[in-house]
N, CA, C and O of each residue as an XYZ file, in Angstrom:
468
protein
N     -53.377     50.664    151.261
C     -53.299     49.608    151.419
C     -51.980     48.771    151.050
O     -51.709     47.689    151.570
N     -51.125     49.477    149.995
C     -49.904     49.010    149.626
C     -48.854     49.125    150.936
O     -48.075     48.236    151.279
N     -48.995     50.230    151.484
C     -48.125     50.400    152.751
C     -48.420     49.669    153.623
O     -47.470     49.371    154.347
N     -49.611     49.120    153.944
C     -49.996     48.223    155.159
C     -49.284     46.868    154.724
O     -48.660     46.273    155.603
N     -49.322     46.363    153.514
C     -48.822     45.173    152.948
C     -47.009     45.059    152.922
O     -46.366     44.010    152.945
N     -46.494     46.365    152.872
C     -45.107     46.248    152.738
C     -44.709     46.376    154.328
O     -43.650     45.865    154.690
N     -45.524     47.035    155.261
C     -45.252     47.120    156.556
C     -45.102     46.012    157.143
O     -44.120     45.784    157.849
N     -46.233     44.999    156.899
C     -46.474     43.568    157.305
C     -45.298     42.697    157.053
O     -44.713     42.073    157.939
N     -44.900     42.687    155.454
C     -43.789     42.144    155.167
C     -42.220     42.315    155.929
O     -41.350     41.481    156.181
N     -42.299     43.669    156.140
C     -41.003     44.076    156.996
C     -41.121     43.589    158.383
O     -40.148     43.200    159.029
N     -42.198     43.613    158.779
C     -42.407     43.203    160.221
C     -42.176     41.780    160.311
O     -41.622     41.442    161.357
N     -42.461     40.822    159.467
C     -42.321     39.589    159.452
C     -40.972     39.320    159.345
O     -40.474     38.481    160.096
N     -40.149     40.039    158.340
C     -38.789     39.757    158.088
C     -37.688     40.444    159.208
O     -36.496     40.137    159.215
N     -38.172     41.220    159.953
C     -37.222     41.635    161.176
C     -37.554     40.716    162.475
O     -36.807     40.667    163.452
N     -38.581     40.108    162.377
C     -38.931     39.240    163.467
C     -37.780     38.371    164.153
O     -37.540     38.191    165.347
N     -37.066     37.831    162.856
C     -36.174     36.933    163.128
C     -34.951     37.557    163.885
O     -34.262     36.868    164.638
N     -34.706     38.897    163.656
C     -33.550     39.453    163.922
C     -33.586     40.356    165.218
O     -32.725     41.198    165.471
N     -34.698     40.077    166.018
C     -35.156     40.946    167.412
C     -33.894     40.939    168.253
O     -33.534     42.023    168.712
N     -33.075     39.703    168.551
C     -32.097     39.436    169.384
C     -30.904     40.647    169.084
O     -30.409     41.390    169.931
N     -30.646     40.614    167.824
C     -29.576     41.298    167.229
C     -29.769     42.841    167.420
O     -28.934     43.608    167.899
N     -31.252     43.220    166.873
C     -31.595     44.556    167.030
C     -31.772     45.127    168.571
O     -31.408     46.260    168.884
N     -32.269     44.364    169.324
C     -32.084     44.720    170.806
C     -30.794     44.665    171.283
O     -30.624     45.610    172.052
N     -29.806     43.980    171.172
C     -28.582     44.035    171.562
C     -28.062     45.375    170.966
O     -27.512     46.135    171.764
N     -28.185     45.852    169.376
C     -27.682     46.912    168.880
C     -27.996     48.145    169.452
O     -27.125     48.983    169.689
N     -29.364     48.340    169.727
C     -30.094     49.397    170.400
C     -29.693     49.681    171.821
O     -29.463     50.840    172.166
N     -29.592     48.594    172.725
C     -29.084     48.761    173.948
C     -27.580     49.240    173.985
O     -27.203     50.018    174.862
N     -26.744     48.764    173.025
C     -25.399     49.168    172.973
C     -25.283     50.519    172.657
O     -24.209     51.032    172.971
N     -26.176     51.279    172.076
C     -26.144     52.672    171.747
C     -26.731     53.315    173.033
O     -26.124     54.289    173.479
N     -27.649     52.958    173.567
C     -28.395     53.379    174.941
C     -27.133     53.126    176.137
O     -26.826     54.022    176.923
N     -26.649     52.138    176.134
C     -25.730     51.897    177.311
C     -24.490     52.726    177.325
O     -24.084     53.312    178.329
N     -23.891     52.747    176.116
C     -22.718     53.396    175.942
C     -22.927     55.218    175.749
O     -22.012     56.017    175.554
N     -24.267     55.506    175.862
C     -24.315     56.969    176.077
C     -24.271     57.534    174.762
O     -24.132     58.753    174.662
N     -24.395     56.636    173.479
C     -24.048     57.291    172.376
C     -25.352     58.067    171.817
O     -25.275     58.745    170.792
N     -26.297     57.958    172.390
C     -27.341     58.570    171.923
C     -28.777     57.973    172.768
O     -28.889     56.793    173.101
N     -29.551     58.754    172.964
C     -31.060     58.372    173.505
C     -32.254     58.110    172.474
O     -33.433     57.827    172.689
N     -31.535     58.306    171.258
C     -32.714     58.006    170.076
C     -32.067     57.071    169.071
O     -31.715     57.563    167.999
N     -31.875     55.814    169.289
C     -31.448     54.671    168.295
C     -32.519     54.630    167.306
O     -33.672     54.495    167.715
N     -32.258     54.744    165.900
C     -33.249     54.538    164.811
C     -32.498     53.145    163.777
O     -31.354     52.955    163.364
N     -33.565     52.504    163.673
C     -33.024     51.346    162.685
C     -33.625     51.888    161.199
O     -34.781     52.266    161.011
N     -32.564     51.830    160.210
C     -33.110     52.340    158.959
C     -33.387     50.900    158.167
O     -32.396     50.177    158.067
N     -34.337     50.528    157.730
C     -34.935     49.694    156.641
C     -34.993     49.962    155.397
O     -35.798     50.781    154.952
N     -34.060     49.243    154.586
C     -34.080     49.879    153.323
C     -33.641     48.601    152.152
O     -33.322     47.486    152.564
N     -33.668     48.864    150.972
C     -32.907     48.054    150.057
C     -32.122     49.058    149.242
O     -32.341     50.268    149.191
N     -31.003     48.258    148.494
C     -30.089     48.769    147.960
C     -29.053     49.484    148.870
O     -29.116     49.390    150.096
N     -27.984     50.287    148.149
C     -26.981     51.090    148.891
C     -27.559     52.213    149.716
O     -28.596     52.781    149.374
N     -26.807     52.565    150.927
C     -27.369     53.805    151.606
C     -26.341     54.159    152.567
O     -25.871     53.256    153.259
N     -25.926     55.349    152.705
C     -25.011     55.891    153.509
C     -25.517     56.435    154.583
O     -25.412     57.661    154.625
N     -26.181     55.779    155.719
C     -26.599     56.156    156.662
C     -26.594     55.144    158.069
O     -27.195     54.070    158.037
N     -26.045     55.483    158.985
C     -25.722     54.478    160.129
C     -24.774     53.367    159.659
O     -24.020     53.422    158.688
N     -24.937     52.387    160.483
C     -23.955     51.313    160.355
C     -24.794     50.001    160.094
O     -25.788     49.714    160.761
N     -24.288     49.217    159.039
C     -25.092     47.856    158.766
C     -25.056     47.042    160.005
O     -24.052     46.809    160.678
N     -26.531     46.546    160.278
C     -26.536     45.586    161.143
C     -27.136     44.304    160.599
O     -26.697     43.266    161.096
N     -27.942     44.216    159.787
C     -28.245     43.232    158.898
C     -28.068     43.567    157.385
O     -28.742     44.350    156.715
N     -26.906     42.723    156.958
C     -26.654     42.500    155.606
C     -27.416     41.691    154.750
O     -27.235     40.478    154.858
N     -28.385     42.168    153.764
C     -29.250     41.043    153.035
C     -28.441     40.089    152.194
O     -28.939     39.024    151.829
N     -27.182     40.442    151.866
C     -26.432     39.239    150.952
C     -25.939     38.411    151.889
O     -25.534     37.352    151.410
N     -25.803     38.541    153.331
C     -25.325     37.569    154.047
C     -26.404     36.647    154.852
O     -26.050     35.609    155.412
N     -27.794     37.130    154.861
C     -28.791     36.373    155.381
C     -29.812     36.039    154.504
O     -30.742     35.379    154.967
N     -29.835     36.372    153.275
C     -30.632     36.049    152.163
C     -31.885     36.774    152.380
O     -32.887     36.060    152.391
N     -32.043     37.917    152.540
C     -33.048     39.023    152.792
C     -33.014     39.885    151.808
O     -32.002     40.039    151.124
N     -34.184     40.586    151.611
C     -34.380     41.512    150.616
C     -34.209     43.072    151.292
O     -34.137     44.085    150.597
N     -34.168     43.066    152.529
C     -34.318     44.098    153.334
C     -32.952     44.218    154.221
O     -32.583     43.325    154.983
N     -32.164     45.603    153.993
C     -31.009     45.756    154.807
C     -31.589     46.540    156.044
O     -32.648     47.160    155.946
N     -30.893     46.494    157.159
C     -31.262     47.134    158.353
C     -29.821     47.757    159.015
O     -28.889     47.130    159.519
N     -29.987     49.210    158.827
C     -28.752     49.908    159.577
C     -29.319     50.461    160.723
O     -30.498     50.782    160.867
N     -28.256     50.569    161.668
C     -28.530     51.602    162.869
C     -27.858     52.839    162.957
O     -26.636     52.937    162.849
N     -28.827     54.040    163.203
C     -28.312     55.143    163.127
C     -28.846     55.722    164.572
O     -29.060     55.031    165.568
N     -29.015     57.169    164.458
C     -29.220     57.833    165.714
C     -29.724     59.177    165.191
O     -29.327     59.668    164.134
N     -30.670     59.765    166.042
C     -31.317     61.041    165.842
C     -30.035     62.130    165.310
O     -30.201     62.877    164.346
N     -29.002     62.089    165.951
C     -27.817     63.042    165.891
C     -27.561     63.061    164.433
O     -27.378     64.142    163.872
N     -27.535     61.973    163.794
C     -26.834     61.720    162.293
C     -28.021     62.085    161.474
O     -27.698     62.762    160.498
N     -29.435     61.820    161.581
C     -30.468     62.456    160.885
C     -30.368     63.748    160.827
O     -30.405     64.301    159.728
N     -30.218     64.506    162.051
C     -30.139     65.879    162.187
C     -28.772     66.400    161.293
O     -28.992     67.333    160.520
N     -27.680     65.979    161.335
C     -26.520     66.213    160.604
C     -26.651     66.145    159.153
O     -26.333     66.996    158.323
N     -27.185     64.963    158.977
C     -27.475     65.189    157.364
C     -28.749     65.602    156.807
O     -29.017     65.508    155.609
N     -29.581     66.090    157.752
C     -30.704     67.085    157.576
C     -31.973     66.155    156.938
O     -32.784     66.569    156.110
N     -31.949     65.004    157.438
C     -33.070     64.044    157.310
C     -34.260     64.504    158.055
O     -35.434     64.374    157.712
N     -33.805     65.047    159.095
C     -34.795     65.673    160.095
C     -34.298     67.094    160.201
O     -33.218     67.375    160.721
N     -35.177     68.029    159.658
C     -34.658     69.652    159.875
C     -34.637     69.995    161.008
O     -35.396     69.412    161.781
N     -33.873     70.927    161.451
C     -33.417     71.504    162.578
C     -34.638     71.859    163.481
O     -34.726     71.538    164.666
N     -35.552     72.552    162.787
C     -36.685     73.057    163.356
C     -37.661     71.990    163.906
O     -38.625     72.293    164.609
N     -37.332     70.634    163.518
C     -38.243     69.688    163.735
C     -37.759     68.740    164.696
O     -38.571     67.996    165.245
N     -36.479     68.672    164.983
C     -35.656     67.966    165.953
C     -36.781     67.701    167.494
O     -37.165     66.606    167.906
N     -37.053     68.863    168.005
C     -37.718     68.786    169.274
C     -39.062     68.050    169.137
O     -39.495     67.266    169.982
N     -39.687     68.383    167.972
C     -40.923     67.618    167.637
C     -40.778     66.226    167.636
O     -41.548     65.439    168.188
N     -39.733     65.934    166.979
C     -39.336     64.293    167.072
C     -39.045     63.841    168.353
O     -39.532     62.781    168.745
N     -38.302     64.518    169.067
C     -38.011     63.975    170.402
C     -39.334     63.942    171.245
O     -39.349     63.198    172.226
N     -40.334     64.612    170.975
C     -41.645     64.418    171.757
C     -41.914     63.398    171.555
O     -41.981     62.607    172.497
N     -42.196     62.962    170.165
C     -42.962     61.682    169.596
C     -42.351     60.505    169.618
O     -42.948     59.443    169.442
N     -40.845     60.631    169.885
C     -40.020     59.205    170.019
C     -40.537     58.412    171.339
O     -40.770     58.938    172.428
N     -40.661     57.098    171.030
C     -41.169     56.392    172.070
C     -39.707     55.828    172.897
O     -38.560     55.895    172.456
N     -40.133     55.288    174.159
C     -38.861     54.830    175.014
C     -38.337     53.650    174.162
O     -39.018     52.706    173.759
N     -37.043     53.851    173.958
C     -36.261     53.078    173.382
C     -36.299     51.588    173.987
O     -36.217     50.603    173.254
N     -36.427     51.507    175.342
C     -36.110     50.225    176.005
C     -37.469     49.512    175.857
O     -37.563     48.416    176.409
N     -38.612     50.028    175.134
C     -39.934     49.615    175.122
C     -40.417     49.162    173.548
O     -41.124     48.229    173.169
N     -39.752     50.187    172.849
C     -39.957     50.254    171.239
C     -39.044     50.476    170.534
O     -38.161     51.246    170.910
N     -38.995     49.827    169.240
C     -37.996     50.074    168.046
C     -38.491     51.443    167.425
O     -39.643     51.846    167.590
N     -37.687     52.018    166.816
C     -37.876     53.111    165.695
C     -37.350     52.866    164.695
O     -36.120     52.917    164.670
N     -38.069     52.520    163.532
C     -37.914     52.210    162.389
C     -37.975     53.292    161.404
O     -38.990     53.987    161.445
N     -36.933     53.618    160.376
C     -37.069     54.785    159.468
C     -37.047     53.813    158.103
O     -35.998     53.482    157.552
N     -38.574     53.354    157.583
C     -38.361     52.558    156.399
C     -38.575     53.142    155.137
O     -39.570     53.832    154.913
N     -37.622     52.889    154.218
C     -37.308     53.559    152.937
C     -37.933     52.309    151.891
O     -37.272     51.275    151.792
N     -39.092     52.438    151.204
C     -39.630     51.648    150.407
C     -40.023     52.293    149.104
O     -39.769     53.494    149.011
N     -40.562     51.738    148.152
C     -41.049     52.409    147.062
C     -42.290     53.134    147.353
O     -42.794     53.857    146.493
N     -42.792     52.990    148.467
C     -44.068     53.960    148.870
C     -43.509     55.273    149.535
O     -44.251     56.187    149.895
N     -42.265     55.290    149.656
C     -41.715     56.543    150.371
C     -40.891     56.245    151.544
O     -40.317     55.161    151.650
N     -40.819     57.075    152.340
C     -40.224     56.929    153.834
C     -40.789     57.296    154.906
O     -41.053     58.497    154.960
N     -41.096     56.602    155.876
C     -41.641     56.407    157.040
C     -41.284     56.086    158.447
O     -40.850     54.950    158.642
N     -41.391     56.879    159.444
C     -41.146     56.512    160.807
C     -42.233     55.493    161.287
O     -43.443     55.702    161.193
N     -41.677     54.394    161.801
C     -42.599     53.565    162.319
C     -42.218     52.901    163.911
O     -41.208     52.226    164.112
N     -43.045     53.176    164.771
C     -42.379     52.698    166.215
C     -43.288     51.278    166.279
O     -44.476     51.259    165.957
N     -42.542     50.091    166.746
C     -42.989     48.950    167.288
C     -42.516     48.592    168.417
O     -41.343     48.639    168.789
N     -43.613     48.158    169.080
C     -43.195     47.831    170.616
C     -42.102     46.495    170.183
O     -42.218     45.856    169.137
N     -41.057     46.253    171.216
C     -40.100     45.228    171.261
C     -40.992     43.894    171.336
O     -40.597     42.968    170.628
N     -41.973     43.715    171.992
C     -42.322     42.263    172.144
C     -43.347     41.935    171.286
O     -43.823     40.800    171.299
N     -43.792     42.897    170.451
C     -44.839     42.629    169.335
C     -44.132     42.252    168.116
O     -44.785     41.697    167.233
N     -43.051     42.445    167.966
C     -42.231     42.278    166.642
C     -42.012     40.799    166.317
O     -41.385     40.475    165.309
């Protein structure tokens, strides 16, 4: 129950940043940096990806960084033996955002259609 509430809160929060998130994900794809852009939603300090939304500048409680599968693998957030499994479940980044949400209830991957956010 608490997980659903937190996810709804985050979804409401990120809705206003869709143009920025879309542009950031498209840059990763268009520049052939990776086929697997991952937005990391978190609170506090985190050394993962590059900052896209700084909560101190937009009066938010959530920061959003943009990372890629390759960084998750290099930092062993996704274990080497699980990388192919992750690629299989990864949704088309042109149609869906991949969020790695770190909150008090843990860390979860969530895929949200771009048009529904």
